[in-house]
N, C-alpha and C positions, 0 to 999 in steps of 0.2 A: 400319182400313186407309186409309179416305178421309181421316181426321184426320191420319195420319202424312204423307200426300202434302201436304196443306195446310201443314203444319208445316215440311216439308223446303222447299216452295216459298217460304215466308216467310223461312226461314232463308237460303236461297240468295239471295233478293232483298236480304235485309239485308247479306249479305256483299258482294254487288255494289255495293250503295250506299256501304258503308263503303270498299270498294276505290276506288270512283269519288271519294268525298271525300278519300281519302288521295292518290289521284292528283292531284287538284286542288290539295291542300296542297303536294304536291312540285313541281308545275308553277308554283306561284305565285312569281313573281320576288321576290326580296329584295335591295335595296329595290324597291318596286313601281315607283318612277320614279327613273331614273338620269340625268335630264336636267341640263345645266348651267342655272344660275339666274342672273339679273341680280344685280348688287351694289346693295343698296338701303339707304339711310341715312335714319333718322328722327330727328326733334327729340324733345325731352323730353315733348312733349304729342302725339306720334304723327303729326306732320306730316311729309310728305316733304321732305327737304333736297336729295335728289338720287339719281340711280341711273346705273348703267352697264350696258349691254346684255350679254346672256348670250353665252358663247363661240360658240353656234351661231347667233347673230344674231337671237334671239327675245327679245322683252320678257316674259320669264317670271320674275315675282317669286318669291322663296323662299317656302316653305310658310308659311302663316299659322296662327293658333291660334283665330281666330274666323270665323264665317260671317255675313256681313251679313243681318240679320233679313229685310229686304225682298226681297232676292235669294233667300234660302232659301225663302220662301213661293211666290214666283212660280216659281222653277225646279221645285220639286216639284209644283206644280199643273200646269205645262206638260210636265214630262218623266216624272213617276213619282208619281202620286197615292197610290199604295199602298206607298211606299218603306218605311215602317216595319212593314209587315206581311208582305212577301214575303221569302224566304230568299236572295235574290240574283237570281232571275229570277221573271217573273210569267207562269204558264202561260196564264192567261186573255187577257192582252195579246198573247202569242205567237200563241194560237189566232185572235184577231180580226185581227191583222196578217197571218196566213197566208191567211185567207179573203179579206180585202180585196185582197191582192196577187195571188191566184189570179183573182179575178174581173176585176181590171184588167189582168192579163197582164204587170204590172210592178210594181216596188217603189213603193207609194204610201203605205205606212205602216210604221212600225217598232215593234217590240215590246220593244225593249231597256229595261231598267231603268237607273237611274243607276248602280248597281253594275256592270252589264254595260259601260256606256259607259266607266266608269273602267278596266275591264279592257282595253277596246278601245284607250283612249288609251295605256295602259301598253305595249300590243302595237304601237303606232305604226300603227294603222289598216290592219291587214292586210285583204286582200280578203275579202269577205263570203261565203265558201264555207260549205257544211254542216259540214265538219270544223272549220273555224275557228269557226263558231257553237257547236258542241259544246264546243270547248276554251274558248270564251268563257264559256259558262253554267257549265262545270265550275269554272273559276277564280273566277267570280263567287260561287258558293256557298262556295268555299274562303275567299274574302276575307270573306265575311259571318261565317264562323267565326273568322277571324283578326283582325278589326277591329270596332270599334263602328260603329253607323250614322252617328254624327257624324264619325268619322274618314273613313268612305267619302265622305261628302257633302264634307268638307274637301278630299280628293283631287280631287274633281270641281271644286270652286270654284277650286283652284289650278291646274288643268291643262286645263280646257276651252278649246277654241280659240275666239278672239274675233274672228277676222278679220285678214288680213295676217300680220304677225310678232308679233301680240299674243296672249299666252296667260295665262288665268286672270282672275278678276274684279278683283283689285286693280289689276293693270296695266291692264286695260280701262278701269276707273273713272277713273284718272289720264289715260290717253291720250285717251279719248272726252269726258270730262266735267270733267277738271281738278280733281278732288277725290278723297279717299279713298272706298272702297267703303262705308264706315260712313255716308256722307253721301248716298248714293243717293236719288233721289226714286223715286216708284212708277213713273214712266214710264221712268227710266233703269234701274231693277232689272228691269222687263219687257223692255226692249230687250236687256239683257245675258242674260236668261234664254232668249230665243228664238235668240240667236246660235249657240250650240254646234251646234244642229240644222242650221243653214245659215250658216256664218261668212261666206260670200262675199257675203251680202246686204248687208253693211256698206259694200261698195264703192259709190262714186258711180255713178249711171247708172240703168238700167232696173229694177235690183233693189230700188231705194229703196221704191217703192210696196209691193212685197211684204213688205219688212221692216216698214214701217208698218202694214200690214194685220195681220201676225202679232202685232205688239206690242199693237195696239188690241184684237185678239180676246182676248189674255191679260188685258188689262185689264178686259175685259167679264166674263171668267171669274172674275177676283178679286172683282169687284163681285157676281157671282152667288153666290159662295161666302160673301158677307157680310164679306170681308176689307176691301174698299173700300166707302165709301158712294158714293152716285151723284155727289155733287158732286166728290169727290176723283177719281173715274173720269173725269168729263168734263174736269176740269182737266188730268189727266195726259195725255189724248189730245191736248190742245192743244199740249203741249210738242213742240218740233221734234226730229227725229232728230239725232244728232251729226254734224257736218260733218267737216272734215279733222282728224286727231289733234292734240291739244294737245302743245306741248313739255313735257317733265316739268321740275318745278322744278330749278333748279341754284343753290341758295342758298349752298352751301358746297362749291364744285367741288374745292378742293384737299383738303378732308377726304374727300370721296368718292373721289378718286383715291388717297388714302393707304389707304382701306379696299379699294380695288380691288386694291392690291399685297399687302395683308396678310390681307384677309378676303374674297377673291374668291367671289362666289356666295352671300354670306350677307346676311341681313337684320340690320343693326346699329342699335340704338337709342341715341342719344347723350343727353348732358345739355345739349345746345345749346338755348338759348332762342330760338326762331324770331324772335320780334319783336326781340330785341336783335340777332341775327345780321343781320337785314335793315337795322336802323338802323346798325350798324357798317359794313356793305357800302356804304351810301349815303354815310356820312361819308368812308370811304377813297376813294371815287371823287370826291367833292367836292375833297378835298385833292389827289388825283392830278391833277386838271385844272390846279390852280395849280402843283403841282411839276413838271408835264411842261413848263411854260414854261422850266424851267432843266435840261431833259433829264434829270429824275429820274423814273423810270418805275415803280418798284416799291415796294410797301409791304405790311406785314403786321401783324395785330393778334391778340392772344390774351388772352382774359379768363377768369380762374379764380375761382371762388367760394372764398373762404378757408375758411369753416367745414367744408365737406364736400370740398374739394379737386377740385371738378368743373369741367370746362371748359364755360362757358356760351356763348362765342362763339370762332369760329375762322375768321379771314380770312386765307388763306395768301398772297394776292398781290393786286394790282390786277386789274381785269377784262381779258380779252384785247384786245390793240390791233388796230386795223384792219390794220396791215401785219404784225402777228405777229412783230416783230423785237425784242421787249423781254423775252423769257423770262417772260412772265406766267404760264405754266403751272407754273413752279417753286414749290414749296411752301416759301416762305422761312421759315416757322415751324420747319421741321425742318433748315434749311440752317445749316451752321456759318459764322459770320461773326466778324470781329475785334470783340473785346468793347469796344474803347475804354475809357472810365472807368466803365463800368457795374458793375464789381466793387468800386469803392472802398468802398461801405457795408459790404460783407462784411469787408474788412480792418479798417475802424474799429471794427466790432462785435467782431472777433476779437481785436484788441489790448486792448480793454476786457475781454473775456472772460479774457484771460491776465493781467490785472492790469499791463499795461505802459503803459496810457494812461488818462487821465481825459478827460471830454468836452471840456474847453477847454485841455488841455496844449498849450503852444507847440511847434510843429514848425518845423524850419528850412526856409526858402523862399529859396534862394540858388542860384547857378549851380553845377552839380555835374558831375563827370565820372567815369564808371565804365568803365575800359578805353576801349573806342571808343563807349561809349554816353553821349549828352549829352541828357538829358531837359530840356524847357522847358515852361513854362506856355503855355496857349493864346494868351495875349496877349503873350508874351515879356517879361512884367514880373515882378519879384520883390518880395516884401514883407519879406525878411530873415527874419522869424519870424512865424508865424500860428497862431492857435488851431486845434486839430485840428478842431473842429466847423465852423469857418469854412472851413477848407481843403476839408472835405467838401461843404458847401453850395455853395461856389464852384467845386468840381471842379478844385482846383489840382493839376497833375501833379507838381511837384517835391516838395511835402510828402508826396505819397503814395509816392513813391520812397523818401524817408527813413524813412517809417514801414514800408514793406515790408523795407527793409534791416534794420531793428530787429527786426521780427517773425520774418523768416527766410523765404526763398522755399519751402524745404521745408514748413514749417509752414503756409504759406498754401496750398500745392498740396494738402496733406492735408485742409485745411479745405474747399477747393473740392469735393473728391471726396466728402466725407461729407455735403455739403449738396446733392448732386445734379448737380454739373457734372463729367460723365465724359469730355467731349470733350478735356480737357487730358490727353492720354495719353502725354505724354513727360515726361522728368525735369525737376526743378527747375532744374538747370544749363542745360538746353536753353532754358527761357523766361527765366530770370535775372529781373532787376528789371522788365523790360519787360511782364511778364505782368499788372501792375496797370494798364497803359496800352495794352492791346490787342495785347500780344505773343502771345496765345493766341487760340483760336477757340471759340466756344460758340453754341448755337442759341437762338432766341427761346423755344422749348419748354423748354429747360433753365433758362434764366435766369428766365423767369416762374415756373417751378416752384420755383426756389430762393427767390425773393422770397415766393412764397405760403407756403413752408415756415417762413420766418422769422416771417411774420405769424401762422401757425397756432400757432407756439411760444408767442407772447405770448397768444393766445386760450386755448390749452389750459391754460397755467399758471393763468389766472383761473377757467376753467370746472372745472378738475380740483383746485382748491384746493392750488396749489403743486406740482403733479405734471405729468408729461408722458406721452404715449402712446408715444413712441418712433417714431411713424410720420409725424412732422411732414414729413420730407423725401421721402416717397414721391412717385412720378411723379404728375402730375395725371390725373384719371379722366375718360376721354372717353366710355366706353361704359357703358350700364346692364349689359351682359353681363359686364363686368369684375368680378372677385371683390373684394369689400370687403376693405380690409386687416385682417389678423388683429389683434385687440386684444391687446396684450402685457399680461400680468399676472405680477406686479403692475406698476402704473404705475411709471415710473422717474423719477429726479431727474437723470439723466445725458443730456444732449443736446449737440450740436456747439456751440450757442450758447444761453446761458440767456436767459430772458425780459427780464431787466434789461438786459443788453448790447444787445439789439435794440431795446427800447423807448427807451433812450438814444439809439440811432442815429436812430430815427424823429424824435426831437425836433430833431436837426440837419437831417434831410432836409425837415422842414416849413418851414425857413426859406428854402428855395430860391424865388426869384422866378419867377413865371409869365411866359413870353415874350409878345411882342406888346404892343399898346397898348389892349387892351380895357379899357374903364372897369369898375371894380368887381370885377376878378378876385380881388383879395385877399380880399374877402368870400366869394367863391364857394370859394376854396381852403380858407379857415378852416372854412366850414361843412361841407365834405366831409371835412376833416381828413386831407388827402392827404399822405403822405410820399413824395416822388418824387425820381428821379435820372435824369440824361441821360448819354449817352456819344457821343463822336464818334471814329471810328477814323482812323488816320493816312491822309492823302491825301483826306480827306472822302469815304470810300467807304461808310461805315455810320453812320447816325444812330439812337440808341436813346433810348427813354424808357420808364421802368417806375415806375408809381405804386401805392401800397399804402394801402388802408383796412382796417378790420376786417372788412369784407364781401368786398372784391374786390381782385385784383391785375390791373392792366391793363398788358400789355407791347406795346410798339410798336417796329417797325423800319421805316426808310425808307432807300432807297438804290437802286442799280442791281444787278440780280441778276448782271450779268456783270462786276461789280467796278469799273466805270468810276466814278471820283470827280468830284465837281462842287463847285466853290467855293460856299459857302454852305450845303452840305448839313451841318448839325449837328443834334445831338440837341435842342438848345433851340429852334432855329428851324423844323426840319422834323418832329420826331417828337412832341415834347411838346403841340403844339396838338391833335394827333389824340387823344393820350392824355387831355387834359382834356375834350374834347368827348364822348369815350366815357363818361367818368364822369359827365357831365351826363345820360346815359341810364339810369344806375344808381340804384337806390333802396338807401339805406344805413340800417341799423337799429343795427348793433353799433358799439362803440367800444373802443379799447384803453385799459385801466385800468393804472395804474403797478403793477408787481409789487413791492409794498411789502416783502415778506418777503426779497426779494433785494437791496434797496436799503438803503444805510446813509447817514447824513448826516455830512458832515466839512467842515472848514474848508480851503478852498483859497486859494492866492495869487490875488489879483484880476488881477495882471499877467501871471503865468506860467501859471496854470491848474494848477500842481502842488499837491500837498499842501503846506499852508503850513508854512514853515520858521520858525526862531527869529527870522529877520531880516526877514520879510515884514510890512510895516506895515499893509497893507490886505488884509482877507480877506473871502471870502463863504462862506457855508454852502450846500452844494449836495447832491443826492443822486447817488450813484455805485453801480455794481455793487460788491458786497462784496469782490471780489478786487482792486478798485482800492486797498484799504488796503495792498497790497504795493507800490504804485508809489513812485516816487523822491520825496523832498522837494525843494521848489524849489531849483534849483542857480544861479539868477540873481540872487538877493539877496545881497549880502555887506556886512559892516559895515566901513566905512572910518572915517578920522578926517580932519576938515576944520577949516577955521576957523569962526567963528561964523555966517558967512553962507553957508556950504556952497559957497564959490566956488572954493576951492582945497584940494587935499589936503595933509595935513601928516604928517610922520614924526618920530621922535625924532632923526632927523638934523639938523632944523632948528627943533624946537619942543619945549616942555615938555609933560608930561602935562596940565597945567592948561589949556594952550592948545588941546589937541586935543579937538574935539567929535565924539562918535559920530554917524555918519550911515549909515542903512541904504540902500544904493543898489542900483537894478535895472540890471544890467549884462549885456548880451548879448555873445556871442563877437564878435570884431572884424568879421568878413565879414557876419554876420547884422545886426550894429549898422549897418554902413554902408548897407544897404538899408532897414533898419527905420525908421531916423530920417527918411527921405524922406517917408514916409506918417504919421509920428507926430512932429509938430513939438514936442510937449511932452516927448519923450524926450530926456534929458540924458546919460545914461550917466555914466562917471566924470568928476569934475571934474579939471582939469589939476593937475599938481603945482606947489606953489609953488616958485619957483626955488631950487635947492639942496636940496630935500626929497627928490627921487627917490632910492629906494634903488639900490643898485648893480646889481641885477638885477630885472627884471620880465618876465614872460612875456606872450605875447599882446598886446603894445603894437602890433605891426604884423603884418599877414597878407597874403600874396599872394592877390589875387582871380583874376588870370589872369597868367601861365599856372599850371596845377597842376603839382605836382612830377611830373617824368618825362614831361611832355607831348610828344608828337611833332607838330610843327607844319608844315604845308605852306603857304608863302607864295606865293600866285599872282602872275603877272606882268601888268602892264597891256598894252594893245594895242601900245604901242611897245617892250615888252620890258623896261620897268622893273619891278623887283621891289617889290611892295607892302610897306608897313611893318608891323611887329608892335607892337601897342599893349599894353603892360604896365600893370598896375593893382594897387595895394595899398590896404588899408584901415589907417588909423591912429587910435588913440583920441584923439589930439590933433592934428586935422587942420591946425591953423595951423603945426604944427611943419614945419621945413624937413627935406626928405628927399633925400639925395644917393645917386644910382644909379651902380652900377659893373657893366659887363658884362665878365665874365672879368678882373676886377681893373683894368679901365680905366674911369676916370670918363667918364660919358656924359651926365649932366644932373642938375638939381636941381628938385624940385617943392615947391609950398606950397599948402595947401587942397585942391586937386584933384590927387590923386596918381596921374596917368597920364603915361606916357612912351612915345614912339614911337621905335623903333630899326629897323634893317635888319641883322640878323645874318647872317653867312655860313652856308652849309649846315654842319651838324655839331653837336657837343654844346657846350652853353654853361651858365654859371651867372651868374645876376643876383643882385647883393647890394645891399640898401638899408640906409643908416645914417642915423638922425636926429640932431638937434642934441645930444641928451642921450647919444648913443652907443649907443643900441639898435640892433640889427641884425636882418636877416631875409634869407634866401637861398632861391632855387629853382633846381633843375636842369631843363633842357629841351633839346630838340634841333630842329633846323630841317632839313627834307628838301627836296630839289629837285623830287621827284615823289612 
């Protein structure tokens, strides 16, 4: 009978304990802490780049995954020596605390374990009543059943009050000591270990001696336990207590703000190289001081590692100005800005990809008019005809327009989108030909990513033995937490641009001259092997420079965030010096190798850059992308017949076959020829006809340069009301010929050598007809408007 009573008592007690534990588990909040956290950003070596305070105004860093070793030993010795033995509460400690408090008549000693303190923190420090104490113990036991000892100690490390609005060891280490918790000294670890017990001691004033005494007693205890030797303990006691809190690092403020908007309350680890980030910050500020003299107040730099597509430096703008009037807080890296000429390399590569262009194919560089659009080169000069590679390296606008017209606006817009430029979100008709000269907007983020994708295409081709991953144009990777791109299997041969097209483009971009007058820059550029391009938007509002090596792509934007233009704000003068100085901070180990399997060798015409035709006398053998075999044969060389000195042309009208000597002549279209020969004194074009030899009809002898057919022209008036003159101009293959001008069938003048004529037509529609001495004619229709 007695045994049955004992059994029932044990069973009942067991049931009560189980019910108590079940109640504790049910009462345990999930998650245990629901506090807002600060937004915290780290570099690739776990150094703090910056942080933004939590929504409740507390510096509470997001939960970590490691406990600083020194802090762990110090806090367990100070708070809970038997942490790894008790089930959540320590009856012995509770008993000793109860006896001590009863004798003193007040609370002089606590008996709470670390686990209980975690529960108290999660319950927001409710009053210490007996029911609350029972709840605290109940939930502490439940927490022990629900989490490991290390997890419980991590809770305490992350949420312990550290004085003022500072919560957790990591935030306290940065605020009080200016470095991460993993770098705490023994004195610093002991200081933080005693603070949760009395966080107000950190405040300046009479409490400081109490804090110092508590810290030193803990250091003595650590020595007594054999954790510290005597020398370390003595040295640690000599360390001063922290003074006023340190400001948190703010090395990448615009990136931190980006994270605040997209990852609020999270700890994000980036691929940023802290050393490089600080160096680029310094460079940007040095140039900012110079640029501000011209009222240019903003700049941004983005550096992407090509092999792994990781962002290693992110400077979103210049430092905040004293007056705060220059929008320095704007993250220009993400802002859409007019692209200027920065997209020209993509067009150059795209046309080679399509087999429409060879590296040095001649492209027209003459005045051109497209509806109401009249593009000009930056210097307002024209070359007549220029090699495509030279047009790219000199960033000529008019040849780019002719190239885009041939390539097609729609094709180029599609190429932009598949290479990562998504900000061009309207139709090709909306942008028209101006899209190659800044008629659309893109961000430094997208543009640098596009250039990095092109570079990675060339690298992948080499590393993957003639294949590609298909991920070349993925967005640059900022955070370690971002998922790595899924490797597509099998590897592909299809990419927006093949390695050969890009590699050939780089050969042209490497010919660009560095700005400024620094001696020896040519050697620097060649040693770095930088392929680079600049761009300047209309009105001098945006200056771009993007450079590429096999290791890095550096993108730079300079300007005013409010869109104010400034004379002298160009990509060459303002942005490229920053880009080159950033490259000086980078170590380069890789190089681009020619993608030989995609290249073929062919003979090209030395003068036109086209595939050599039957009548091309001088040829060069060059490497081209294999699609270039589909490009056109040289259209500029033609076989004519002359006298033995090649001085005059002959025909069967005036000479016998025996007198006619074959001569292969390089002949440009008339308007191109008119501009081309100004810069090419050895260009001769077609010899004149021997008198009496000209055939009855010959096309392209004369061409109107201005006006163009169908032009609508507004002639302004001078201050006295006199209408200004209209200057008409033609090109003639035989400039010395006399040309007779007729406006609406009325003779108005004659020209020789320089074929320009000034007239003052009345408002309305007109026809100008020119006739030369041989009877060749040309006409153009135009209209004059009063307003």
